[in-house]
Every structure is written in structure tokens, then in C-alpha cells.
SEZAMI-877637 format. One record per residue (C-alpha): residue number from 1; y, z, x. Coordinates in steps of 0.02 Angstrom, whole numbers. Layout:
<zavos>
NUM, Y, Z, X $
...
</zavos>
This chain:
<zavos>
1, 1675, -589, 247 $
2, 1744, -427, 319 $
3, 1735, -390, 505 $
4, 1619, -247, 457 $
5, 1492, -349, 359 $
6, 1375, -493, 393 $
7, 1242, -577, 290 $
8, 1094, -464, 257 $
9, 940, -529, 352 $
10, 795, -599, 252 $
11, 666, -505, 356 $
12, 650, -349, 462 $
13, 577, -341, 637 $
14, 550, -501, 735 $
15, 660, -560, 878 $
16, 811, -456, 826 $
17, 706, -299, 844 $
18, 653, -348, 1020 $
19, 833, -391, 1066 $
20, 895, -222, 1004 $
21, 760, -133, 1104 $
22, 810, -221, 1264 $
23, 995, -184, 1234 $
24, 965, 2, 1222 $
25, 852, 4, 1375 $
26, 988, -80, 1478 $
27, 1124, 36, 1411 $
28, 1022, 188, 1468 $
29, 1067, 141, 1648 $
30, 884, 169, 1694 $
31, 803, 7, 1635 $
32, 658, 9, 1757 $
33, 616, 190, 1718 $
34, 623, 160, 1532 $
35, 514, 5, 1537 $
36, 383, 116, 1621 $
37, 415, 250, 1490 $
38, 382, 128, 1348 $
39, 213, 83, 1421 $
40, 169, 269, 1419 $
41, 236, 305, 1245 $
42, 101, 364, 1122 $
43, -36, 324, 1248 $
44, -177, 432, 1313 $
45, -112, 529, 1465 $
46, 63, 479, 1412 $
47, 197, 563, 1306 $
48, 222, 571, 1120 $
49, 373, 470, 1066 $
50, 510, 585, 1001 $
51, 557, 454, 870 $
52, 449, 504, 722 $
53, 286, 587, 666 $
54, 188, 430, 622 $
55, 10, 426, 690 $
56, -49, 328, 841 $
57, -159, 175, 831 $
58, -318, 189, 935 $
59, -295, 19, 1016 $
60, -152, -84, 1087 $
61, -49, -90, 1246 $
62, 117, -65, 1156 $
63, 126, 87, 1043 $
64, 313, 99, 1014 $
65, 439, 28, 892 $
66, 621, -20, 904 $
67, 686, 150, 854 $
68, 561, 238, 967 $
69, 629, 135, 1111 $
70, 805, 188, 1062 $
71, 753, 371, 1060 $
72, 671, 358, 1231 $
73, 819, 265, 1308 $
74, 941, 389, 1229 $
75, 850, 534, 1308 $
76, 808, 455, 1475 $
77, 980, 410, 1541 $
78, 1057, 431, 1713 $
79, 1222, 497, 1644 $
80, 1248, 684, 1665 $
81, 1347, 814, 1570 $
82, 1367, 950, 1701 $
83, 1495, 1076, 1763 $
84, 1612, 938, 1820 $
85, 1611, 862, 1646 $
86, 1652, 1027, 1561 $
87, 1788, 1064, 1689 $
88, 1872, 902, 1636 $
89, 1851, 927, 1448 $
90, 1907, 1081, 1354 $
91, 1821, 1132, 1194 $
92, 1975, 1084, 1095 $
93, 1970, 909, 1170 $
94, 1784, 889, 1136 $
95, 1804, 941, 955 $
96, 1915, 788, 926 $
97, 1780, 666, 985 $
98, 1655, 580, 871 $
99, 1473, 630, 866 $
100, 1430, 460, 938 $
101, 1545, 489, 1088 $
102, 1478, 665, 1119 $
103, 1296, 615, 1130 $
104, 1330, 462, 1238 $
105, 1407, 564, 1378 $
106, 1233, 592, 1448 $
107, 1104, 729, 1477 $
108, 1149, 912, 1486 $
109, 1093, 971, 1658 $
110, 1162, 1147, 1688 $
111, 1162, 1308, 1587 $
112, 1339, 1338, 1524 $
113, 1433, 1485, 1447 $
114, 1591, 1468, 1345 $
115, 1747, 1553, 1412 $
116, 1873, 1591, 1275 $
117, 2011, 1623, 1402 $
118, 2000, 1448, 1477 $
119, 1932, 1357, 1322 $
120, 1800, 1278, 1434 $
121, 1613, 1292, 1456 $
122, 1576, 1358, 1630 $
123, 1415, 1368, 1732 $
124, 1303, 1519, 1716 $
125, 1146, 1562, 1811 $
126, 985, 1547, 1709 $
127, 939, 1730, 1733 $
128, 1113, 1787, 1684 $
129, 1100, 1682, 1527 $
130, 933, 1761, 1481 $
131, 1003, 1933, 1513 $
132, 1154, 1899, 1403 $
133, 1039, 1846, 1259 $
134, 928, 1998, 1284 $
135, 1074, 2119, 1286 $
136, 1148, 2043, 1129 $
137, 983, 2043, 1034 $
138, 947, 2222, 1086 $
139, 1119, 2279, 1031 $
140, 1096, 2224, 850 $
141, 1071, 2355, 715 $
142, 923, 2258, 644 $
143, 815, 2113, 704 $
144, 858, 2027, 539 $
145, 1034, 2002, 606 $
146, 965, 1861, 714 $
147, 922, 1684, 658 $
148, 792, 1581, 753 $
149, 818, 1398, 707 $
150, 696, 1261, 758 $
151, 702, 1073, 767 $
152, 545, 975, 727 $
153, 539, 900, 902 $
154, 486, 1064, 982 $
155, 306, 1063, 1046 $
156, 165, 1167, 976 $
157, 171, 1277, 1131 $
158, 359, 1308, 1121 $
159, 353, 1335, 933 $
160, 209, 1458, 944 $
161, 294, 1562, 1078 $
162, 459, 1554, 982 $
163, 387, 1623, 821 $
164, 283, 1750, 916 $
165, 437, 1811, 1008 $
166, 538, 1820, 847 $
167, 403, 1918, 757 $
168, 373, 2037, 903 $
169, 561, 2060, 904 $
170, 545, 2107, 720 $
171, 600, 1967, 604 $
172, 536, 1820, 501 $
173, 705, 1732, 505 $
174, 644, 1557, 550 $
175, 760, 1428, 471 $
176, 705, 1255, 525 $
177, 732, 1071, 493 $
178, 587, 1068, 368 $
179, 697, 1169, 251 $
180, 812, 1018, 242 $
181, 685, 878, 223 $
182, 503, 901, 168 $
183, 506, 1082, 107 $
184, 481, 1018, -71 $
185, 321, 931, -15 $
186, 250, 1092, 55 $
187, 293, 1193, -100 $
188, 226, 1062, -221 $
189, 65, 1023, -127 $
190, 22, 1204, -90 $
191, 32, 1245, -275 $
192, -58, 1089, -336 $
193, -194, 1060, -207 $
194, -192, 1216, -97 $
195, -123, 1140, 64 $
196, 52, 1083, 107 $
197, 1, 928, 204 $
198, -48, 750, 162 $
199, -231, 716, 126 $
200, -246, 547, 212 $
201, -274, 492, 391 $
202, -206, 333, 469 $
203, -370, 238, 445 $
204, -355, 262, 256 $
205, -217, 130, 257 $
206, -348, 6, 315 $
207, -455, 38, 160 $
208, -326, 62, 22 $
209, -323, -64, -120 $
210, -149, -12, -174 $
211, -10, 86, -88 $
212, 134, 158, -189 $
213, 288, 192, -82 $
214, 413, 312, -162 $
215, 588, 350, -98 $
216, 560, 288, 77 $
217, 634, 161, 198 $
218, 503, 150, 337 $
219, 585, -2, 419 $
220, 722, 114, 482 $
221, 649, 289, 473 $
222, 465, 261, 520 $
223, 455, 85, 594 $
224, 277, 106, 661 $
225, 224, 131, 480 $
226, 273, -50, 451 $
227, 125, -107, 555 $
228, 7, -11, 439 $
229, 91, -83, 284 $
230, 93, -259, 357 $
231, -92, -248, 401 $
232, -133, -182, 227 $
233, -31, -317, 140 $
234, -112, -455, 243 $
235, -282, -383, 198 $
236, -250, -398, 11 $
237, -188, -222, -25 $
238, -52, -222, -158 $
239, 101, -123, -105 $
240, 219, -61, -239 $
241, 389, 6, -186 $
242, 501, 121, -286 $
243, 666, 131, -195 $
244, 844, 150, -256 $
245, 901, 14, -135 $
246, 823, -153, -95 $
247, 772, -124, 86 $
248, 730, -282, 181 $
249, 584, -206, 278 $
250, 493, -167, 116 $
251, 519, -347, 62 $
252, 477, -449, 218 $
253, 427, -388, 390 $
254, 395, -484, 551 $
255, 295, -390, 681 $
256, 377, -401, 853 $
257, 200, -398, 925 $
258, 150, -557, 831 $
259, 210, -710, 933 $
260, 225, -820, 778 $
261, 325, -693, 678 $
262, 427, -649, 832 $
263, 483, -826, 872 $
264, 487, -911, 702 $
265, 561, -875, 530 $
266, 387, -823, 469 $
267, 361, -646, 405 $
268, 238, -548, 300 $
269, 281, -507, 120 $
270, 260, -319, 107 $
271, 290, -269, -74 $
272, 188, -348, -212 $
273, 311, -269, -333 $
274, 479, -185, -300 $
275, 568, -69, -423 $
276, 739, 10, -404 $
277, 745, 170, -509 $
278, 902, 272, -532 $
279, 930, 411, -406 $
280, 823, 556, -465 $
281, 726, 444, -585 $
282, 562, 435, -491 $
283, 484, 578, -588 $
284, 521, 490, -752 $
285, 450, 328, -680 $
286, 285, 411, -632 $
287, 282, 502, -799 $
288, 297, 332, -883 $
289, 148, 266, -786 $
290, 46, 418, -835 $
291, 97, 401, -1017 $
292, 38, 219, -1017 $
293, -127, 269, -934 $
294, -161, 407, -1060 $
295, -118, 294, -1207 $
296, -235, 158, -1144 $
297, -369, 286, -1108 $
298, -358, 355, -1285 $
299, -368, 179, -1358 $
300, -522, 136, -1256 $
301, -604, 301, -1300 $
302, -570, 269, -1485 $
303, -649, 97, -1470 $
304, -804, 169, -1386 $
305, -761, 87, -1221 $
306, -766, 163, -1047 $
307, -617, 276, -1016 $
308, -498, 232, -875 $
309, -462, 407, -812 $
310, -587, 495, -698 $
311, -656, 624, -820 $
312, -792, 682, -701 $
313, -666, 718, -563 $
314, -551, 808, -684 $
315, -689, 917, -757 $
316, -763, 962, -588 $
317, -606, 987, -484 $
318, -453, 1013, -595 $
319, -371, 1135, -714 $
320, -229, 1127, -840 $
321, -260, 946, -890 $
322, -243, 981, -1076 $
323, -75, 1067, -1056 $
324, -13, 924, -948 $
325, -77, 793, -1069 $
326, 20, 877, -1210 $
327, 181, 877, -1108 $
328, 159, 692, -1069 $
329, 127, 650, -1252 $
330, 284, 746, -1301 $
331, 392, 652, -1175 $
332, 486, 512, -1264 $
333, 500, 336, -1199 $
334, 686, 346, -1228 $
335, 699, 488, -1102 $
336, 583, 400, -979 $
337, 680, 237, -981 $
338, 850, 322, -979 $
339, 809, 434, -830 $
340, 709, 310, -728 $
341, 821, 161, -759 $
342, 662, 58, -778 $
343, 594, -26, -933 $
344, 426, -2, -1018 $
345, 380, -177, -959 $
346, 419, -136, -777 $
347, 320, 26, -783 $
348, 176, -66, -867 $
349, 175, -188, -721 $
350, 166, -44, -598 $
351, 28, 37, -701 $
352, -74, -124, -704 $
353, -73, -128, -515 $
354, -120, 56, -505 $
355, -266, 36, -624 $
356, -329, -122, -539 $
357, -360, -25, -378 $
358, -505, 94, -349 $
359, -420, 170, -196 $
360, -235, 213, -203 $
361, -121, 298, -77 $
362, 43, 373, -136 $
363, 170, 398, 2 $
364, 346, 468, -3 $
365, 488, 534, 103 $
366, 661, 608, 83 $
367, 713, 493, -59 $
368, 595, 604, -160 $
369, 618, 773, -77 $
370, 807, 795, -81 $
371, 837, 816, -267 $
372, 853, 969, -378 $
373, 686, 930, -462 $
374, 594, 869, -305 $
375, 449, 991, -319 $
376, 415, 934, -497 $
377, 428, 751, -444 $
378, 299, 772, -307 $
379, 184, 866, -425 $
380, 200, 720, -546 $
381, 139, 604, -408 $
382, -6, 724, -379 $
383, -44, 720, -566 $
384, -53, 530, -560 $
385, -178, 537, -417 $
386, -283, 672, -499 $
387, -299, 568, -658 $
388, -390, 434, -562 $
389, -481, 543, -435 $
390, -380, 469, -293 $
391, -396, 620, -179 $
392, -543, 652, -65 $
393, -605, 475, -42 $
394, -576, 348, 96 $
395, -427, 236, 67 $
396, -345, 354, -58 $
397, -238, 510, -61 $
398, -67, 587, -39 $
399, 45, 550, 109 $
400, 213, 637, 133 $
401, 284, 547, 285 $
402, 366, 672, 403 $
403, 517, 634, 510 $
404, 526, 732, 673 $
405, 382, 702, 792 $
406, 312, 879, 776 $
407, 392, 948, 620 $
408, 219, 971, 543 $
409, 154, 1055, 700 $
410, 299, 1178, 699 $
411, 247, 1240, 528 $
412, 63, 1248, 580 $
413, 116, 1354, 729 $
414, 203, 1480, 617 $
415, 382, 1421, 603 $
416, 392, 1483, 425 $
417, 511, 1609, 349 $
418, 384, 1654, 215 $
419, 219, 1672, 309 $
420, 61, 1710, 213 $
421, -19, 1880, 230 $
422, -173, 1798, 305 $
423, -69, 1713, 440 $
424, 21, 1874, 490 $
425, -140, 1974, 492 $
426, -229, 1850, 605 $
427, -79, 1835, 722 $
428, -65, 2024, 728 $
429, -248, 2037, 778 $
430, -226, 1905, 913 $
431, -85, 2003, 996 $
432, -149, 2176, 945 $
433, 19, 2218, 866 $
434, 78, 2243, 686 $
435, 204, 2107, 640 $
436, 334, 2100, 500 $
437, 274, 2031, 333 $
438, 433, 2027, 230 $
439, 510, 1859, 189 $
440, 643, 1798, 310 $
441, 784, 1670, 301 $
442, 769, 1483, 275 $
443, 919, 1372, 318 $
444, 1008, 1410, 154 $
445, 994, 1599, 173 $
446, 1029, 1592, 360 $
447, 1193, 1498, 335 $
448, 1244, 1618, 196 $
449, 1203, 1767, 305 $
450, 1309, 1695, 446 $
451, 1451, 1659, 325 $
452, 1444, 1838, 263 $
453, 1425, 1901, 442 $
454, 1267, 1997, 399 $
455, 1183, 1890, 532 $
456, 1265, 1885, 701 $
457, 1158, 1786, 823 $
458, 1098, 1606, 807 $
459, 972, 1534, 929 $
460, 930, 1350, 904 $
461, 774, 1276, 983 $
462, 836, 1097, 980 $
463, 919, 1002, 839 $
464, 1099, 991, 782 $
465, 1114, 1111, 637 $
466, 1303, 1090, 627 $
467, 1282, 911, 570 $
468, 1108, 917, 494 $
469, 1147, 1052, 366 $
470, 1245, 1017, 205 $
471, 1423, 1069, 160 $
472, 1492, 1033, 334 $
473, 1648, 1141, 322 $
474, 1545, 1291, 267 $
475, 1408, 1258, 396 $
476, 1534, 1244, 538 $
477, 1615, 1407, 482 $
478, 1445, 1492, 481 $
479, 1419, 1443, 663 $
480, 1595, 1498, 707 $
481, 1556, 1670, 635 $
482, 1419, 1702, 763 $
483, 1435, 1835, 895 $
484, 1318, 1729, 1002 $
485, 1272, 1546, 976 $
486, 1130, 1486, 1089 $
487, 1086, 1300, 1092 $
488, 931, 1238, 1184 $
489, 966, 1052, 1198 $
490, 949, 889, 1293 $
491, 1116, 809, 1240 $
492, 1288, 869, 1190 $
493, 1316, 880, 1003 $
494, 1429, 959, 871 $
495, 1329, 1121, 865 $
496, 1389, 1162, 1041 $
497, 1570, 1153, 983 $
498, 1562, 1275, 836 $
499, 1599, 1429, 938 $
500, 1599, 1611, 887 $
501, 1628, 1755, 1006 $
502, 1504, 1691, 1136 $
503, 1405, 1531, 1162 $
504, 1273, 1466, 1280 $
505, 1206, 1292, 1312 $
506, 1031, 1293, 1389 $
507, 979, 1118, 1448 $
508, 796, 1073, 1429 $
509, 676, 938, 1486 $
510, 647, 785, 1379 $
511, 478, 718, 1324 $
512, 475, 588, 1462 $
513, 500, 710, 1606 $
514, 372, 799, 1714 $
515, 357, 984, 1672 $
516, 307, 1076, 1831 $
517, 267, 1261, 1819 $
518, 185, 1382, 1942 $
519, 10, 1312, 1910 $
520, 65, 1131, 1919 $
521, 116, 994, 1799 $
522, 95, 1045, 1617 $
523, 68, 950, 1456 $
524, 116, 999, 1280 $
525, 39, 956, 1112 $
526, 105, 890, 946 $
527, 35, 863, 772 $
528, 73, 701, 681 $
529, 92, 670, 495 $
530, -98, 645, 480 $
531, -143, 815, 555 $
532, -198, 739, 720 $
533, -161, 851, 869 $
534, -144, 769, 1038 $
535, -72, 798, 1211 $
536, 96, 737, 1274 $
537, 141, 734, 1458 $
538, 302, 671, 1538 $
539, 286, 555, 1688 $
540, 459, 538, 1765 $
541, 551, 655, 1883 $
542, 676, 763, 1787 $
543, 858, 708, 1796 $
544, 905, 874, 1877 $
545, 811, 1017, 1961 $
546, 907, 1140, 1853 $
547, 822, 1082, 1692 $
548, 693, 1200, 1615 $
549, 562, 1158, 1483 $
550, 584, 1222, 1306 $
551, 423, 1322, 1325 $
552, 485, 1404, 1484 $
553, 655, 1444, 1409 $
554, 576, 1531, 1259 $
555, 458, 1629, 1372 $
556, 601, 1684, 1485 $
557, 710, 1740, 1337 $
558, 562, 1840, 1269 $
559, 526, 1915, 1439 $
560, 706, 1971, 1458 $
561, 720, 2039, 1281 $
562, 554, 2128, 1257 $
563, 553, 2232, 1414 $
564, 389, 2300, 1481 $
565, 354, 2485, 1500 $
566, 236, 2484, 1649 $
567, 179, 2660, 1615 $
568, 91, 2619, 1453 $
569, 82, 2428, 1455 $
570, 195, 2416, 1303 $
571, 346, 2308, 1262 $
572, 508, 2387, 1207 $
573, 656, 2319, 1112 $
574, 795, 2421, 1034 $
575, 812, 2298, 891 $
576, 630, 2295, 839 $
577, 616, 2482, 826 $
578, 658, 2473, 641 $
579, 497, 2382, 599 $
580, 380, 2416, 744 $
581, 422, 2591, 806 $
582, 497, 2517, 964 $
583, 332, 2454, 1034 $
584, 238, 2291, 1043 $
585, 74, 2255, 1132 $
586, 102, 2183, 1305 $
587, 120, 1994, 1318 $
588, 135, 1923, 1492 $
589, 268, 1795, 1452 $
590, 287, 1736, 1632 $
591, 101, 1706, 1646 $
592, 104, 1602, 1485 $
593, 255, 1508, 1551 $
594, 163, 1464, 1710 $
595, 7, 1395, 1626 $
596, 14, 1316, 1453 $
597, -175, 1321, 1440 $
598, -156, 1508, 1415 $
599, -35, 1479, 1271 $
600, -164, 1365, 1191 $
601, -297, 1498, 1216 $
602, -186, 1618, 1119 $
603, -155, 1487, 984 $
604, -343, 1468, 968 $
605, -356, 1653, 926 $
606, -210, 1655, 807 $
607, -210, 1490, 711 $
608, -359, 1425, 609 $
609, -424, 1254, 657 $
610, -392, 1265, 845 $
611, -564, 1317, 905 $
612, -592, 1255, 1084 $
613, -412, 1195, 1085 $
614, -402, 1148, 1269 $
615, -575, 1070, 1267 $
616, -539, 963, 1114 $
617, -382, 893, 1195 $
618, -490, 804, 1323 $
619, -533, 678, 1187 $
620, -422, 522, 1196 $
621, -306, 530, 1046 $
622, -336, 715, 1021 $
623, -424, 792, 871 $
624, -409, 805, 682 $
625, -365, 975, 608 $
626, -445, 927, 444 $
627, -379, 945, 268 $
628, -459, 1057, 138 $
629, -400, 953, -11 $
630, -469, 794, 68 $
631, -635, 887, 69 $
632, -610, 932, -115 $
633, -583, 1115, -73 $
634, -434, 1189, -162 $
635, -360, 1337, -70 $
636, -242, 1396, -206 $
637, -258, 1546, -322 $
638, -361, 1450, -451 $
639, -471, 1363, -320 $
640, -444, 1202, -418 $
641, -326, 1056, -407 $
642, -192, 1087, -537 $
643, -112, 968, -659 $
644, 65, 1033, -668 $
645, 147, 1020, -838 $
646, 329, 1006, -785 $
647, 455, 943, -911 $
648, 570, 803, -859 $
649, 739, 874, -809 $
650, 869, 881, -947 $
651, 982, 777, -836 $
652, 964, 693, -667 $
653, 1151, 707, -638 $
654, 1177, 875, -554 $
655, 1340, 926, -638 $
656, 1389, 1051, -772 $
657, 1429, 1000, -950 $
658, 1606, 1067, -930 $
659, 1639, 957, -779 $
660, 1559, 808, -865 $
661, 1668, 831, -1019 $
662, 1823, 847, -910 $
663, 1784, 683, -820 $
664, 1750, 593, -983 $
665, 1914, 656, -1054 $
666, 2005, 587, -902 $
667, 1905, 424, -912 $
668, 1846, 454, -734 $
669, 1677, 370, -696 $
670, 1547, 487, -625 $
671, 1426, 424, -492 $
672, 1272, 493, -408 $
673, 1278, 475, -218 $
674, 1135, 478, -93 $
675, 1157, 498, 94 $
676, 1046, 395, 209 $
677, 1025, 338, 387 $
678, 1085, 177, 463 $
679, 962, 75, 564 $
680, 1045, 128, 728 $
681, 1016, 312, 693 $
682, 886, 449, 698 $
683, 935, 603, 599 $
684, 1105, 657, 668 $
685, 1084, 553, 826 $
686, 1181, 390, 815 $
687, 1120, 258, 938 $
688, 1243, 125, 885 $
689, 1371, 82, 751 $
690, 1273, -58, 666 $
691, 1156, -58, 517 $
692, 1075, -226, 547 $
693, 956, -225, 399 $
694, 1098, -192, 276 $
695, 1220, -313, 358 $
696, 1342, -181, 421 $
697, 1431, -208, 586 $
698, 1521, -76, 691 $
699, 1558, 46, 550 $
700, 1488, 203, 471 $
701, 1620, 245, 341 $
702, 1533, 128, 217 $
703, 1503, 157, 31 $
704, 1371, 47, -51 $
705, 1411, 14, -234 $
706, 1354, -97, -376 $
707, 1478, -241, -394 $
708, 1496, -215, -583 $
709, 1539, -31, -559 $
710, 1671, -72, -429 $
711, 1753, -210, -531 $
712, 1754, -102, -688 $
713, 1855, 28, -593 $
714, 1970, -106, -522 $
715, 1901, -107, -345 $
716, 1859, -256, -236 $
717, 1735, -278, -94 $
718, 1807, -199, 67 $
719, 1930, -86, -24 $
720, 1959, 87, 49 $
721, 1915, 236, -62 $
722, 1908, 424, -53 $
723, 1750, 511, -115 $
724, 1755, 683, -198 $
725, 1602, 782, -251 $
726, 1598, 875, -416 $
727, 1532, 1053, -413 $
728, 1560, 1210, -513 $
729, 1645, 1314, -377 $
730, 1804, 1206, -383 $
731, 1810, 1188, -194 $
732, 1884, 1023, -138 $
733, 1748, 923, -49 $
734, 1819, 753, -5 $
735, 1788, 622, 127 $
736, 1918, 486, 152 $
737, 1938, 303, 191 $
738, 1765, 236, 153 $
739, 1746, 48, 142 $
740, 1666, -20, -17 $
741, 1517, -135, 8 $
742, 1445, -226, -144 $
743, 1257, -200, -139 $
744, 1097, -217, -241 $
745, 1094, -40, -310 $
746, 1077, 25, -489 $
747, 1233, 53, -593 $
748, 1318, 224, -571 $
749, 1227, 251, -404 $
750, 1307, 251, -231 $
751, 1243, 265, -53 $
752, 1329, 313, 110 $
753, 1281, 371, 283 $
754, 1231, 543, 342 $
755, 1304, 652, 418 $
756, 1472, 575, 370 $
757, 1446, 622, 187 $
758, 1368, 793, 219 $
759, 1537, 875, 179 $
760, 1508, 820, -1 $
761, 1343, 914, -24 $
762, 1376, 1090, -89 $
763, 1278, 1224, 2 $
764, 1228, 1297, -166 $
765, 1161, 1131, -230 $
766, 978, 1140, -182 $
767, 807, 1096, -246 $
768, 720, 1211, -368 $
769, 604, 1326, -269 $
770, 623, 1223, -110 $
771, 805, 1261, -63 $
772, 814, 1085, 9 $
773, 991, 1015, -2 $
774, 1013, 888, -142 $
775, 1076, 754, -24 $
776, 1003, 615, -130 $
777, 1089, 669, -291 $
778, 1270, 717, -261 $
779, 1386, 701, -412 $
780, 1545, 615, -352 $
781, 1699, 520, -408 $
782, 1789, 386, -309 $
783, 1974, 347, -304 $
784, 2087, 229, -211 $
785, 2114, 294, -35 $
786, 2274, 397, -23 $
787, 2305, 355, 160 $
788, 2209, 196, 203 $
789, 2217, 136, 383 $
790, 2350, 9, 425 $
791, 2273, -163, 455 $
</zavos>
């Protein structure tokens, strides 16, 4: 056994989860504070955990999970990254450090400006920083030369002000983290059912008779979801998992809150059936289930028996069923089995479970959304649910599981580069100002604009775009091309080190900290994956007096940039003159900054569903925004739920025929690689170097491979290899010295950690119509490492 590998555990959760939680609390150097924080996490009058977007249970003293505890401890640390730290570390020195090292230096506590002459970040006064941003924005030839990036952790209040500021400034350039994760879900669902959100609420998991989990590893990425799955499984619900890897949490889970499962080997079996399709094969798998259902339905109809599809639901609520039925009939079983990697017998087993349940939930995450044909795959899942009328009834529906704790709320608040006409018109009425309607930049177009230097300013409201975005070399160069790079952050990360002409670091409060403004302590709001909106309020004294809230920072930048003309009550900006004649209706940004209730009053006027916003927040747990599709109202062009007749992709390997022929000629095996998180990780934030549930110890340069594939190419377990992606532009994209780990994964498929393998994902390899990077389907080859480390 290698020093980097241990035996994979036979269950997730349990005592090891509790031990890990305690370790991270102690390492934060504020154990007492963080124990108090955990008792306030996801509680009424407490703060929303920054760990994920899963909904809150209504009852229970402890409403956090292991990874939520890690996120809280990571943020609430006593270590400081201040002027003294930056005086000791030049930019060149910091660039040589690992991402793990950077983020574990502590909390950013002072606004900093990069000095090219000294190669150091140096302190800058807050007002001077705001003035620098304003001067740069107002010097641009067009507002579309600025990019306003957003992380999904930003609150509703900060996000609303951010998009309002950007639009009053004159642009719809709002690239955000959604573009890199669930964009495909929004595109697919909006087209099929008229709303880009899931149709279920948390309570539906208590009533489902079957739950189909596609492309998702909740044990690591959404651990609180495991409680819902465990409860459902123990209540007789049959859970069916489709996942490229065998993930232990979807097999057996021990709740840390159950004394028996905590202290004994006992655990709950989660999946009634577990299938491991090829990467990109989920669409073919669902198509196979539908083909079986339609064949059985036709047979029963021919025999005069009751049909098994919901004809009444289809006739009343759906369109395009006949076209879809024809496409399914024309799809061959050979293509289904070849693409899915599953047999007719396996898909029949899954279909039997689906048909045995009257109420079915289909849930998915980034294992579905980060493929070239992700939109079509999600629409195939929708088709499956429409066949059986599994939308709009308790215990059934569609559930895309979001990652960041408010990524769904950001989009609701208007963080969207392609806003609808209705949204812009209502927002314009709320602020009595015409706003731009033309489509702006998503992440893909923003990075290209920065690479081409047609965009010049990048402002990031949270996140770590340098490491989150694909094609790392290209992404880093895009950031280095900026004339001004502004990062609003809690911790040091790689995005602060990709410097153009000028750069600012603006340190902000964390979720756990008290946010005092002129009218007193403020609270913010977030929206979870179930469209529940609730309050979040920090309860600990900020680590430094110099920290400002995200909401306040956005308001101050807007106030500095859109200067007020006291004579006529108008706002002026040189940059926005191209689209708004140099004027915007007056917004009192400082007043909004001082009282977040006023921001929510403005949201109430501008965003549908937020009537009596402040009043509704007085309810413990917040309020439900509602979902039109769950009410069987279809807000698309046809005003019906649509069966979408997508053909299966010609190939699930995203590589040209020319490249494929070249590899075959050279007898070079081609693999499909997916990037994924380790268990000690949340997005680009690495809490530790272990991946306990996959048996990995103190390493991240790991490549999971099927044993037969490795042996066929002459490799052994623990060998070092270099990985090279195959793409049509002939750029060399290679990562080196990855350690092979034999794993239960389908033949010709590989898996490795993100962001270490982001350099392999071509920027131009994105999902059809979603522009989401194809991080779960990267065509690669592997070779013996050229320069393996000396042992």
C-alpha cells in the first residue's frame, strides 16, 4: 500500500466525520468561537452556512455537516493576512506557493494595492481604493469594457446592488460562477418547463417513493443532503444512483447525529441500485429507460390493458410528445448501450424501480451539467418525468442541487448576462431609469474579451476565478491582461496574484461576523436550492475593524463611480453616457448601505415574488418564492411543458475524427477524464490534503483509473504519469507527475481533482448553448512521467 493510499471506508459519516469536524475547529485557532458558530449555523436568528445551498430542516439543534464545519472554521480563524504579511512576501514569492498554503495564511484584513515598483501589495485607504476604481471605470471608452464577476456566496442584498450598479453604469457583463456549474440546468429547464429552478421543496424528499440521483456525490459536495436520503431510504423509498464512480456515501451512510451509527459499524444502505455509466452516458441511460417504458406502454395498449404513461397529464400539460416518441423509437439499443456503458438488463432494472413508484424525484449536479450535451441530458430527465406526470405533485419533481450557498439567489437578484426584457423593464421602473437590454458577457466571453484586451477591468465579488475557470494558463493570462483587477475577498487566493497594470484586494466580512452599519447590526438574505429565502446574521465580532461588508463595498464603489449632480438629482458617469445619455436616476447608495431594509424594499419593487419582503422574513425559516412549474403553470413561449426531441450525441468523446484517427494510428489509448472534488475541499478551497472517502492520504496529484486500462498500457498502481488533453487547436495542455490509483471506474474513463486538472480543459470546449466548461468530459492521453520525483 502506497503512503498516499489507504483502504477505502465501507461507510461515510459516522465517527470519522465527527473527528474531522473537531480537527478543523481546533486548527482554526478559535475553537470556542467556532463551537458557538456551529450552534448558530442554519438556525433562526443565526447565519446561513457558506458550505452549500441545501435547504434547512425545520427542527434539530445541530444543522451543520462536516464540510459546513470546515467552511465555518476556514473562514473564522484568528490568523491575519495584513500589511505586515504583504511586506514580508512579494508577489513573486507568493506565486510560487500552493493554493492550499495561500488560503491557510488567514483572513485578509486590510485593503491593499499592488505596487509594480516594489512587487508587493501595500496598504491603501478604503476611500482611495473606491476613488481608484471610479476613476478607472469612468475612463473607459465603453461600459462594456468592464466585467463584473460574482461568486455564488454573495448575499441577495449585495448581488442586487451589484447588478443594479453595473446596469446603471451601462453594461450587462455579469459573468458568474453559475456559468461554470449549473448554467445547463437553467437553459434546459427554462425551455422545457418555463422556469430555471427545481420544482421540489425539501419536504418532498419525505414523500418520494423513488429518488433517482444522477451525476452527484452528495457525501462530499452536499453532505446535509445525506440526511434527507438516509431518512428516505429508512422510510422505504428506493434510491437509484447513476454515478461514474462508486461513491461510498451513496452506498452506506452513518449519520453523525445517530448515536448507534456514530459509535458502531452500523450504517444505512442508501442506494437500492447503483449504476456506473460511462462519462457522458447519462443521456443514453435515461433514453434507454424511456424506450423501455414506451415499448411496455405500447404492448399494454395493444393488449387492451391500462397504459403505464400518464396520458391525461401529457394531453393536458405537454406538447411535442409525438415528435419525441418518434426520436426514441428511432434510437437503437446498440447506440444506447454503447454510449451509456450499461446493458439492457441494467436499464430494465432501473425502469422497474421507476415504474413501481407513484412519486419520483430526479436530482442531479455537476456530473450532468459539465458535458457538451448537458442541456440535452437534462431535458431527457425532464422527458422521463413528464411521461409519468412526476411534476407538480408532492413527493415528485426535478431537483438540480446547487453548490454555493446563494448561487440561486444571485440569479434571482439579476446576476445574469442575458436578462429577459420583462426583468429589465421592471427594474427600470423601480429605479426610474432606462437600463441596457443587450446581451452581456458570461465567463467564456469575459475571459475571451480579457484575452483580446477588449475588456480592461475585472471586478470580482468573491470567488477565485483564476482557479475556478477552465484552461488555467489562458485564464491566468486573461487576468494578467487587466488594467485593473479588483478582488473582494475573505482569504488570499490565486486570483489576487494574476496581476495586470493595477490590482486591489478589498477584504470583506464573513458570514459569521456582525455587520454593523449606521442604523445598527444588519442581516442579509439567501435563497437555497428549494427557493426558500431566509435571513442570515453573523454573531461574532469581526476579526478587524477595517473589514467592510460585501454590501457596503458594492454601495461605496457605486457611490464613487456614479457621481451625483445635486442640481438636478441625477447620477453621472462618463462611461455610461454611450447607453444612457450620461444620466441615471438618483440612487442614494450610502443610505442603502446604512440600512439593508431599504435594499429589500427596492428588491420588492424590482423582483417578482418579494412582496412584503422584510415582513415575510420575520417568519422562522423564511418564505417560499414558489415555482410556476410545480403549480403546473408553464412560463415558456408555448405555455406548455415540452417534450424535447434531442438526438443522442454522435459521440460522447469530445474529440475530432482527425485526432482520433491519429491516436489510433499511433496505438495511443484515448481516455475521457472528469475533474472532481476531494472530500477535504469546497470548490477551489482546499481544507486538507486527504480524500477520506476514496482512501487518499496527503495527496492531490491523483489519477483514478480502471485497473485493466492501466495494466493494458503497462502501468502499475502508484506509477507516475503525465496527462495531456486532446483538442483541435494543437496547444499543449499537460499536467505532470500524477499518481495512478486503481479504482472502480468504467473502462476508458479517468478521474482527477479540480483545480489541478483545470489546465487540461480547453476554454473553447463548452456545453452546447450553456457555455459551461466540459470539465466532466475531457479527452486525454496518459504517458509515463518524463520527470518523476525522486523517491
